[in-house]
Chimera marker file (.cmm) of the C-alpha trace (Angstrom):
<marker_set name="trace">
<marker id="1" x="-2.303" y="14.509" z="15.597" r="1" g="1" b="0" radius="0.5"/>
<marker id="2" x="-0.996" y="12.364" z="18.380" r="1" g="1" b="0" radius="0.5"/>
<marker id="3" x="-1.395" y="13.820" z="21.849" r="1" g="1" b="0" radius="0.5"/>
<marker id="4" x="1.067" y="14.305" z="24.661" r="1" g="1" b="0" radius="0.5"/>
<marker id="5" x="-0.143" y="12.717" z="27.886" r="1" g="1" b="0" radius="0.5"/>
<marker id="6" x="2.070" y="12.882" z="30.972" r="1" g="1" b="0" radius="0.5"/>
<marker id="7" x="5.063" y="13.705" z="28.768" r="1" g="1" b="0" radius="0.5"/>
<marker id="8" x="4.495" y="10.700" z="26.494" r="1" g="1" b="0" radius="0.5"/>
<marker id="9" x="3.265" y="10.592" z="22.936" r="1" g="1" b="0" radius="0.5"/>
<marker id="10" x="-0.091" y="8.807" z="22.558" r="1" g="1" b="0" radius="0.5"/>
<marker id="11" x="-1.569" y="7.775" z="19.213" r="1" g="1" b="0" radius="0.5"/>
<marker id="12" x="-5.292" y="7.464" z="19.816" r="1" g="1" b="0" radius="0.5"/>
<marker id="13" x="-7.221" y="5.074" z="17.570" r="1" g="1" b="0" radius="0.5"/>
<marker id="14" x="-8.903" y="7.959" z="15.749" r="1" g="1" b="0" radius="0.5"/>
<marker id="15" x="-5.723" y="10.030" z="15.299" r="1" g="1" b="0" radius="0.5"/>
<marker id="16" x="-4.819" y="10.982" z="11.702" r="1" g="1" b="0" radius="0.5"/>
<marker id="17" x="-1.569" y="8.957" z="11.699" r="1" g="1" b="0" radius="0.5"/>
<marker id="18" x="-3.397" y="5.801" z="12.844" r="1" g="1" b="0" radius="0.5"/>
<marker id="19" x="-6.190" y="6.366" z="10.314" r="1" g="1" b="0" radius="0.5"/>
<marker id="20" x="-3.614" y="6.857" z="7.551" r="1" g="1" b="0" radius="0.5"/>
<marker id="21" x="-1.649" y="3.753" z="8.518" r="1" g="1" b="0" radius="0.5"/>
<marker id="22" x="-4.892" y="1.760" z="8.404" r="1" g="1" b="0" radius="0.5"/>
<marker id="23" x="-4.684" y="2.143" z="4.613" r="1" g="1" b="0" radius="0.5"/>
<marker id="24" x="-1.461" y="0.124" z="4.713" r="1" g="1" b="0" radius="0.5"/>
<marker id="25" x="-2.988" y="-2.708" z="6.737" r="1" g="1" b="0" radius="0.5"/>
<marker id="26" x="-3.474" y="-4.482" z="3.415" r="1" g="1" b="0" radius="0.5"/>
<marker id="27" x="-0.037" y="-5.421" z="2.163" r="1" g="1" b="0" radius="0.5"/>
<marker id="28" x="-0.729" y="-4.535" z="-1.472" r="1" g="1" b="0" radius="0.5"/>
<marker id="29" x="-2.776" y="-1.334" z="-1.176" r="1" g="1" b="0" radius="0.5"/>
<marker id="30" x="0.082" y="1.093" z="-1.809" r="1" g="1" b="0" radius="0.5"/>
<marker id="31" x="1.331" y="-0.991" z="-4.746" r="1" g="1" b="0" radius="0.5"/>
<marker id="32" x="-2.119" y="-1.043" z="-6.377" r="1" g="1" b="0" radius="0.5"/>
<marker id="33" x="-2.455" y="2.718" z="-5.936" r="1" g="1" b="0" radius="0.5"/>
<marker id="34" x="1.069" y="3.175" z="-7.329" r="1" g="1" b="0" radius="0.5"/>
<marker id="35" x="0.318" y="0.968" z="-10.355" r="1" g="1" b="0" radius="0.5"/>
<marker id="36" x="-2.936" y="2.763" z="-11.149" r="1" g="1" b="0" radius="0.5"/>
<marker id="37" x="-1.230" y="6.146" z="-10.721" r="1" g="1" b="0" radius="0.5"/>
<marker id="38" x="1.186" y="5.255" z="-13.524" r="1" g="1" b="0" radius="0.5"/>
<marker id="39" x="-1.085" y="3.119" z="-15.687" r="1" g="1" b="0" radius="0.5"/>
<marker id="40" x="-1.483" y="4.254" z="-19.304" r="1" g="1" b="0" radius="0.5"/>
<marker id="41" x="-4.818" y="6.060" z="-19.683" r="1" g="1" b="0" radius="0.5"/>
<marker id="42" x="-5.304" y="5.708" z="-15.912" r="1" g="1" b="0" radius="0.5"/>
<marker id="43" x="-7.374" y="2.495" z="-16.201" r="1" g="1" b="0" radius="0.5"/>
<marker id="44" x="-6.270" y="-1.099" z="-15.647" r="1" g="1" b="0" radius="0.5"/>
<marker id="45" x="-7.993" y="-4.438" z="-15.879" r="1" g="1" b="0" radius="0.5"/>
<marker id="46" x="-7.674" y="-7.004" z="-13.111" r="1" g="1" b="0" radius="0.5"/>
<marker id="47" x="-5.467" y="-9.393" z="-15.082" r="1" g="1" b="0" radius="0.5"/>
<marker id="48" x="-3.159" y="-6.566" z="-16.114" r="1" g="1" b="0" radius="0.5"/>
<marker id="49" x="-2.759" y="-5.482" z="-12.501" r="1" g="1" b="0" radius="0.5"/>
<marker id="50" x="-2.073" y="-9.029" z="-11.363" r="1" g="1" b="0" radius="0.5"/>
<marker id="51" x="0.638" y="-9.493" z="-14.002" r="1" g="1" b="0" radius="0.5"/>
<marker id="52" x="2.255" y="-6.196" z="-13.039" r="1" g="1" b="0" radius="0.5"/>
<marker id="53" x="2.336" y="-6.993" z="-9.291" r="1" g="1" b="0" radius="0.5"/>
<marker id="54" x="4.592" y="-10.015" z="-9.088" r="1" g="1" b="0" radius="0.5"/>
<marker id="55" x="3.646" y="-12.265" z="-6.188" r="1" g="1" b="0" radius="0.5"/>
<marker id="56" x="0.068" y="-11.097" z="-5.604" r="1" g="1" b="0" radius="0.5"/>
<marker id="57" x="-2.548" y="-13.824" z="-5.711" r="1" g="1" b="0" radius="0.5"/>
<marker id="58" x="-5.829" y="-13.326" z="-7.517" r="1" g="1" b="0" radius="0.5"/>
<marker id="59" x="-7.671" y="-13.560" z="-4.189" r="1" g="1" b="0" radius="0.5"/>
<marker id="60" x="-5.457" y="-10.928" z="-2.538" r="1" g="1" b="0" radius="0.5"/>
<marker id="61" x="-5.781" y="-8.630" z="-5.542" r="1" g="1" b="0" radius="0.5"/>
<marker id="62" x="-9.579" y="-8.848" z="-5.424" r="1" g="1" b="0" radius="0.5"/>
<marker id="63" x="-9.575" y="-8.209" z="-1.652" r="1" g="1" b="0" radius="0.5"/>
<marker id="64" x="-7.297" y="-5.200" z="-2.080" r="1" g="1" b="0" radius="0.5"/>
<marker id="65" x="-9.323" y="-3.772" z="-4.957" r="1" g="1" b="0" radius="0.5"/>
<marker id="66" x="-12.556" y="-4.195" z="-2.975" r="1" g="1" b="0" radius="0.5"/>
<marker id="67" x="-11.089" y="-2.497" z="0.100" r="1" g="1" b="0" radius="0.5"/>
<marker id="68" x="-9.733" y="0.419" z="-1.933" r="1" g="1" b="0" radius="0.5"/>
<marker id="69" x="-13.082" y="0.762" z="-3.689" r="1" g="1" b="0" radius="0.5"/>
<marker id="70" x="-14.972" y="0.766" z="-0.362" r="1" g="1" b="0" radius="0.5"/>
<marker id="71" x="-12.672" y="3.519" z="0.904" r="1" g="1" b="0" radius="0.5"/>
<marker id="72" x="-13.391" y="5.603" z="-2.209" r="1" g="1" b="0" radius="0.5"/>
<marker id="73" x="-9.806" y="5.504" z="-3.471" r="1" g="1" b="0" radius="0.5"/>
<marker id="74" x="-10.513" y="3.609" z="-6.694" r="1" g="1" b="0" radius="0.5"/>
<marker id="75" x="-13.518" y="3.256" z="-8.944" r="1" g="1" b="0" radius="0.5"/>
<marker id="76" x="-14.605" y="0.054" z="-10.641" r="1" g="1" b="0" radius="0.5"/>
<marker id="77" x="-16.130" y="0.364" z="-14.107" r="1" g="1" b="0" radius="0.5"/>
<marker id="78" x="-18.118" y="-2.537" z="-15.573" r="1" g="1" b="0" radius="0.5"/>
<marker id="79" x="-18.594" y="-2.380" z="-19.330" r="1" g="1" b="0" radius="0.5"/>
<marker id="80" x="-21.855" y="-3.606" z="-20.831" r="1" g="1" b="0" radius="0.5"/>
<marker id="81" x="-20.234" y="-6.206" z="-23.087" r="1" g="1" b="0" radius="0.5"/>
<marker id="82" x="-20.028" y="-9.984" z="-23.394" r="1" g="1" b="0" radius="0.5"/>
<marker id="83" x="-17.776" y="-11.369" z="-22.055" r="1" g="1" b="0" radius="0.5"/>
<marker id="84" x="-17.806" y="-8.965" z="-19.096" r="1" g="1" b="0" radius="0.5"/>
<marker id="85" x="-15.048" y="-6.371" z="-18.957" r="1" g="1" b="0" radius="0.5"/>
<marker id="86" x="-14.087" y="-4.522" z="-15.768" r="1" g="1" b="0" radius="0.5"/>
<marker id="87" x="-11.397" y="-1.963" z="-15.128" r="1" g="1" b="0" radius="0.5"/>
<marker id="88" x="-10.221" y="0.181" z="-12.235" r="1" g="1" b="0" radius="0.5"/>
<marker id="89" x="-9.006" y="3.737" z="-11.951" r="1" g="1" b="0" radius="0.5"/>
<marker id="90" x="-8.011" y="6.117" z="-9.194" r="1" g="1" b="0" radius="0.5"/>
<marker id="91" x="-10.672" y="8.489" z="-7.932" r="1" g="1" b="0" radius="0.5"/>
<marker id="92" x="-9.712" y="12.102" z="-7.192" r="1" g="1" b="0" radius="0.5"/>
<marker id="93" x="-9.455" y="11.058" z="-3.528" r="1" g="1" b="0" radius="0.5"/>
<marker id="94" x="-7.227" y="8.140" z="-4.545" r="1" g="1" b="0" radius="0.5"/>
<marker id="95" x="-4.925" y="10.496" z="-6.414" r="1" g="1" b="0" radius="0.5"/>
<marker id="96" x="-4.388" y="12.513" z="-3.225" r="1" g="1" b="0" radius="0.5"/>
<marker id="97" x="-3.261" y="9.313" z="-1.494" r="1" g="1" b="0" radius="0.5"/>
<marker id="98" x="-1.125" y="8.192" z="-4.439" r="1" g="1" b="0" radius="0.5"/>
<marker id="99" x="0.980" y="11.359" z="-4.416" r="1" g="1" b="0" radius="0.5"/>
<marker id="100" x="2.675" y="10.802" z="-1.011" r="1" g="1" b="0" radius="0.5"/>
<marker id="101" x="3.055" y="7.103" z="-1.871" r="1" g="1" b="0" radius="0.5"/>
<marker id="102" x="4.967" y="8.225" z="-4.948" r="1" g="1" b="0" radius="0.5"/>
<marker id="103" x="7.252" y="10.310" z="-2.737" r="1" g="1" b="0" radius="0.5"/>
<marker id="104" x="7.890" y="7.305" z="-0.521" r="1" g="1" b="0" radius="0.5"/>
<marker id="105" x="8.647" y="5.070" z="-3.513" r="1" g="1" b="0" radius="0.5"/>
<marker id="106" x="10.962" y="7.744" z="-4.932" r="1" g="1" b="0" radius="0.5"/>
<marker id="107" x="12.814" y="7.777" z="-1.614" r="1" g="1" b="0" radius="0.5"/>
<marker id="108" x="13.244" y="4.013" z="-1.996" r="1" g="1" b="0" radius="0.5"/>
<marker id="109" x="14.717" y="4.446" z="-5.467" r="1" g="1" b="0" radius="0.5"/>
<marker id="110" x="17.127" y="7.091" z="-4.221" r="1" g="1" b="0" radius="0.5"/>
<marker id="111" x="18.142" y="5.170" z="-1.082" r="1" g="1" b="0" radius="0.5"/>
<marker id="112" x="18.502" y="1.589" z="-2.245" r="1" g="1" b="0" radius="0.5"/>
<marker id="113" x="21.684" y="1.199" z="-0.203" r="1" g="1" b="0" radius="0.5"/>
<marker id="114" x="19.734" y="2.023" z="2.963" r="1" g="1" b="0" radius="0.5"/>
<marker id="115" x="17.107" y="-0.589" z="2.054" r="1" g="1" b="0" radius="0.5"/>
<marker id="116" x="19.873" y="-3.137" z="1.395" r="1" g="1" b="0" radius="0.5"/>
<marker id="117" x="21.428" y="-2.352" z="4.793" r="1" g="1" b="0" radius="0.5"/>
<marker id="118" x="18.055" y="-2.749" z="6.495" r="1" g="1" b="0" radius="0.5"/>
<marker id="119" x="17.518" y="-6.171" z="4.887" r="1" g="1" b="0" radius="0.5"/>
<marker id="120" x="21.064" y="-7.269" z="5.724" r="1" g="1" b="0" radius="0.5"/>
<marker id="121" x="20.564" y="-6.224" z="9.343" r="1" g="1" b="0" radius="0.5"/>
<marker id="122" x="17.273" y="-8.107" z="9.533" r="1" g="1" b="0" radius="0.5"/>
<marker id="123" x="18.849" y="-11.195" z="7.964" r="1" g="1" b="0" radius="0.5"/>
<marker id="124" x="21.834" y="-11.173" z="10.343" r="1" g="1" b="0" radius="0.5"/>
<marker id="125" x="19.555" y="-10.583" z="13.344" r="1" g="1" b="0" radius="0.5"/>
<marker id="126" x="17.392" y="-13.566" z="12.395" r="1" g="1" b="0" radius="0.5"/>
<marker id="127" x="20.474" y="-15.787" z="12.252" r="1" g="1" b="0" radius="0.5"/>
<marker id="128" x="21.787" y="-14.656" z="15.637" r="1" g="1" b="0" radius="0.5"/>
<marker id="129" x="20.134" y="-16.128" z="18.735" r="1" g="1" b="0" radius="0.5"/>
<marker id="130" x="19.006" y="-13.373" z="21.069" r="1" g="1" b="0" radius="0.5"/>
<marker id="131" x="18.714" y="-13.447" z="24.825" r="1" g="1" b="0" radius="0.5"/>
<marker id="132" x="15.239" y="-12.202" z="25.707" r="1" g="1" b="0" radius="0.5"/>
<marker id="133" x="15.755" y="-12.689" z="29.463" r="1" g="1" b="0" radius="0.5"/>
<marker id="134" x="17.058" y="-9.107" z="29.789" r="1" g="1" b="0" radius="0.5"/>
<marker id="135" x="13.637" y="-7.638" z="28.938" r="1" g="1" b="0" radius="0.5"/>
<link id1="1" id2="2" r="1" g="1" b="0" radius="0.2"/>
<link id1="2" id2="3" r="1" g="1" b="0" radius="0.2"/>
<link id1="3" id2="4" r="1" g="1" b="0" radius="0.2"/>
<link id1="4" id2="5" r="1" g="1" b="0" radius="0.2"/>
<link id1="5" id2="6" r="1" g="1" b="0" radius="0.2"/>
<link id1="6" id2="7" r="1" g="1" b="0" radius="0.2"/>
<link id1="7" id2="8" r="1" g="1" b="0" radius="0.2"/>
<link id1="8" id2="9" r="1" g="1" b="0" radius="0.2"/>
<link id1="9" id2="10" r="1" g="1" b="0" radius="0.2"/>
<link id1="10" id2="11" r="1" g="1" b="0" radius="0.2"/>
<link id1="11" id2="12" r="1" g="1" b="0" radius="0.2"/>
<link id1="12" id2="13" r="1" g="1" b="0" radius="0.2"/>
<link id1="13" id2="14" r="1" g="1" b="0" radius="0.2"/>
<link id1="14" id2="15" r="1" g="1" b="0" radius="0.2"/>
<link id1="15" id2="16" r="1" g="1" b="0" radius="0.2"/>
<link id1="16" id2="17" r="1" g="1" b="0" radius="0.2"/>
<link id1="17" id2="18" r="1" g="1" b="0" radius="0.2"/>
<link id1="18" id2="19" r="1" g="1" b="0" radius="0.2"/>
<link id1="19" id2="20" r="1" g="1" b="0" radius="0.2"/>
<link id1="20" id2="21" r="1" g="1" b="0" radius="0.2"/>
<link id1="21" id2="22" r="1" g="1" b="0" radius="0.2"/>
<link id1="22" id2="23" r="1" g="1" b="0" radius="0.2"/>
<link id1="23" id2="24" r="1" g="1" b="0" radius="0.2"/>
<link id1="24" id2="25" r="1" g="1" b="0" radius="0.2"/>
<link id1="25" id2="26" r="1" g="1" b="0" radius="0.2"/>
<link id1="26" id2="27" r="1" g="1" b="0" radius="0.2"/>
<link id1="27" id2="28" r="1" g="1" b="0" radius="0.2"/>
<link id1="28" id2="29" r="1" g="1" b="0" radius="0.2"/>
<link id1="29" id2="30" r="1" g="1" b="0" radius="0.2"/>
<link id1="30" id2="31" r="1" g="1" b="0" radius="0.2"/>
<link id1="31" id2="32" r="1" g="1" b="0" radius="0.2"/>
<link id1="32" id2="33" r="1" g="1" b="0" radius="0.2"/>
<link id1="33" id2="34" r="1" g="1" b="0" radius="0.2"/>
<link id1="34" id2="35" r="1" g="1" b="0" radius="0.2"/>
<link id1="35" id2="36" r="1" g="1" b="0" radius="0.2"/>
<link id1="36" id2="37" r="1" g="1" b="0" radius="0.2"/>
<link id1="37" id2="38" r="1" g="1" b="0" radius="0.2"/>
<link id1="38" id2="39" r="1" g="1" b="0" radius="0.2"/>
<link id1="39" id2="40" r="1" g="1" b="0" radius="0.2"/>
<link id1="40" id2="41" r="1" g="1" b="0" radius="0.2"/>
<link id1="41" id2="42" r="1" g="1" b="0" radius="0.2"/>
<link id1="42" id2="43" r="1" g="1" b="0" radius="0.2"/>
<link id1="43" id2="44" r="1" g="1" b="0" radius="0.2"/>
<link id1="44" id2="45" r="1" g="1" b="0" radius="0.2"/>
<link id1="45" id2="46" r="1" g="1" b="0" radius="0.2"/>
<link id1="46" id2="47" r="1" g="1" b="0" radius="0.2"/>
<link id1="47" id2="48" r="1" g="1" b="0" radius="0.2"/>
<link id1="48" id2="49" r="1" g="1" b="0" radius="0.2"/>
<link id1="49" id2="50" r="1" g="1" b="0" radius="0.2"/>
<link id1="50" id2="51" r="1" g="1" b="0" radius="0.2"/>
<link id1="51" id2="52" r="1" g="1" b="0" radius="0.2"/>
<link id1="52" id2="53" r="1" g="1" b="0" radius="0.2"/>
<link id1="53" id2="54" r="1" g="1" b="0" radius="0.2"/>
<link id1="54" id2="55" r="1" g="1" b="0" radius="0.2"/>
<link id1="55" id2="56" r="1" g="1" b="0" radius="0.2"/>
<link id1="56" id2="57" r="1" g="1" b="0" radius="0.2"/>
<link id1="57" id2="58" r="1" g="1" b="0" radius="0.2"/>
<link id1="58" id2="59" r="1" g="1" b="0" radius="0.2"/>
<link id1="59" id2="60" r="1" g="1" b="0" radius="0.2"/>
<link id1="60" id2="61" r="1" g="1" b="0" radius="0.2"/>
<link id1="61" id2="62" r="1" g="1" b="0" radius="0.2"/>
<link id1="62" id2="63" r="1" g="1" b="0" radius="0.2"/>
<link id1="63" id2="64" r="1" g="1" b="0" radius="0.2"/>
<link id1="64" id2="65" r="1" g="1" b="0" radius="0.2"/>
<link id1="65" id2="66" r="1" g="1" b="0" radius="0.2"/>
<link id1="66" id2="67" r="1" g="1" b="0" radius="0.2"/>
<link id1="67" id2="68" r="1" g="1" b="0" radius="0.2"/>
<link id1="68" id2="69" r="1" g="1" b="0" radius="0.2"/>
<link id1="69" id2="70" r="1" g="1" b="0" radius="0.2"/>
<link id1="70" id2="71" r="1" g="1" b="0" radius="0.2"/>
<link id1="71" id2="72" r="1" g="1" b="0" radius="0.2"/>
<link id1="72" id2="73" r="1" g="1" b="0" radius="0.2"/>
<link id1="73" id2="74" r="1" g="1" b="0" radius="0.2"/>
<link id1="74" id2="75" r="1" g="1" b="0" radius="0.2"/>
<link id1="75" id2="76" r="1" g="1" b="0" radius="0.2"/>
<link id1="76" id2="77" r="1" g="1" b="0" radius="0.2"/>
<link id1="77" id2="78" r="1" g="1" b="0" radius="0.2"/>
<link id1="78" id2="79" r="1" g="1" b="0" radius="0.2"/>
<link id1="79" id2="80" r="1" g="1" b="0" radius="0.2"/>
<link id1="80" id2="81" r="1" g="1" b="0" radius="0.2"/>
<link id1="81" id2="82" r="1" g="1" b="0" radius="0.2"/>
<link id1="82" id2="83" r="1" g="1" b="0" radius="0.2"/>
<link id1="83" id2="84" r="1" g="1" b="0" radius="0.2"/>
<link id1="84" id2="85" r="1" g="1" b="0" radius="0.2"/>
<link id1="85" id2="86" r="1" g="1" b="0" radius="0.2"/>
<link id1="86" id2="87" r="1" g="1" b="0" radius="0.2"/>
<link id1="87" id2="88" r="1" g="1" b="0" radius="0.2"/>
<link id1="88" id2="89" r="1" g="1" b="0" radius="0.2"/>
<link id1="89" id2="90" r="1" g="1" b="0" radius="0.2"/>
<link id1="90" id2="91" r="1" g="1" b="0" radius="0.2"/>
<link id1="91" id2="92" r="1" g="1" b="0" radius="0.2"/>
<link id1="92" id2="93" r="1" g="1" b="0" radius="0.2"/>
<link id1="93" id2="94" r="1" g="1" b="0" radius="0.2"/>
<link id1="94" id2="95" r="1" g="1" b="0" radius="0.2"/>
<link id1="95" id2="96" r="1" g="1" b="0" radius="0.2"/>
<link id1="96" id2="97" r="1" g="1" b="0" radius="0.2"/>
<link id1="97" id2="98" r="1" g="1" b="0" radius="0.2"/>
<link id1="98" id2="99" r="1" g="1" b="0" radius="0.2"/>
<link id1="99" id2="100" r="1" g="1" b="0" radius="0.2"/>
<link id1="100" id2="101" r="1" g="1" b="0" radius="0.2"/>
<link id1="101" id2="102" r="1" g="1" b="0" radius="0.2"/>
<link id1="102" id2="103" r="1" g="1" b="0" radius="0.2"/>
<link id1="103" id2="104" r="1" g="1" b="0" radius="0.2"/>
<link id1="104" id2="105" r="1" g="1" b="0" radius="0.2"/>
<link id1="105" id2="106" r="1" g="1" b="0" radius="0.2"/>
<link id1="106" id2="107" r="1" g="1" b="0" radius="0.2"/>
<link id1="107" id2="108" r="1" g="1" b="0" radius="0.2"/>
<link id1="108" id2="109" r="1" g="1" b="0" radius="0.2"/>
<link id1="109" id2="110" r="1" g="1" b="0" radius="0.2"/>
<link id1="110" id2="111" r="1" g="1" b="0" radius="0.2"/>
<link id1="111" id2="112" r="1" g="1" b="0" radius="0.2"/>
<link id1="112" id2="113" r="1" g="1" b="0" radius="0.2"/>
<link id1="113" id2="114" r="1" g="1" b="0" radius="0.2"/>
<link id1="114" id2="115" r="1" g="1" b="0" radius="0.2"/>
<link id1="115" id2="116" r="1" g="1" b="0" radius="0.2"/>
<link id1="116" id2="117" r="1" g="1" b="0" radius="0.2"/>
<link id1="117" id2="118" r="1" g="1" b="0" radius="0.2"/>
<link id1="118" id2="119" r="1" g="1" b="0" radius="0.2"/>
<link id1="119" id2="120" r="1" g="1" b="0" radius="0.2"/>
<link id1="120" id2="121" r="1" g="1" b="0" radius="0.2"/>
<link id1="121" id2="122" r="1" g="1" b="0" radius="0.2"/>
<link id1="122" id2="123" r="1" g="1" b="0" radius="0.2"/>
<link id1="123" id2="124" r="1" g="1" b="0" radius="0.2"/>
<link id1="124" id2="125" r="1" g="1" b="0" radius="0.2"/>
<link id1="125" id2="126" r="1" g="1" b="0" radius="0.2"/>
<link id1="126" id2="127" r="1" g="1" b="0" radius="0.2"/>
<link id1="127" id2="128" r="1" g="1" b="0" radius="0.2"/>
<link id1="128" id2="129" r="1" g="1" b="0" radius="0.2"/>
<link id1="129" id2="130" r="1" g="1" b="0" radius="0.2"/>
<link id1="130" id2="131" r="1" g="1" b="0" radius="0.2"/>
<link id1="131" id2="132" r="1" g="1" b="0" radius="0.2"/>
<link id1="132" id2="133" r="1" g="1" b="0" radius="0.2"/>
<link id1="133" id2="134" r="1" g="1" b="0" radius="0.2"/>
<link id1="134" id2="135" r="1" g="1" b="0" radius="0.2"/>
</marker_set>
């Protein structure tokens, strides 16, 4: 957990919250885990994943899959067929990470008005010039 130092909260680089948030350093990691969590039969091919994640490039998908595989969250299975066939599935460790992601996504479904308000606030703030001289 973070530590209290001189009455202030400090998140050391090796603290559990920082290590957990490192998983989200790749923009698409939670979406890939979410997709695989819900995929029929628990296995998805690369092209299927790319079509289901609107806006992800092939390069970014491959980078995300590789990173998740290196972390032990997904497993890559190569079939011994021609042409080559590869699919991905969650590992047991990946399933433990997917469960809280599901809770977060469920919160988003239940609080769409809050997400809309956040985006509206961000949009209005980006249109309004701010005076940074007070900082």
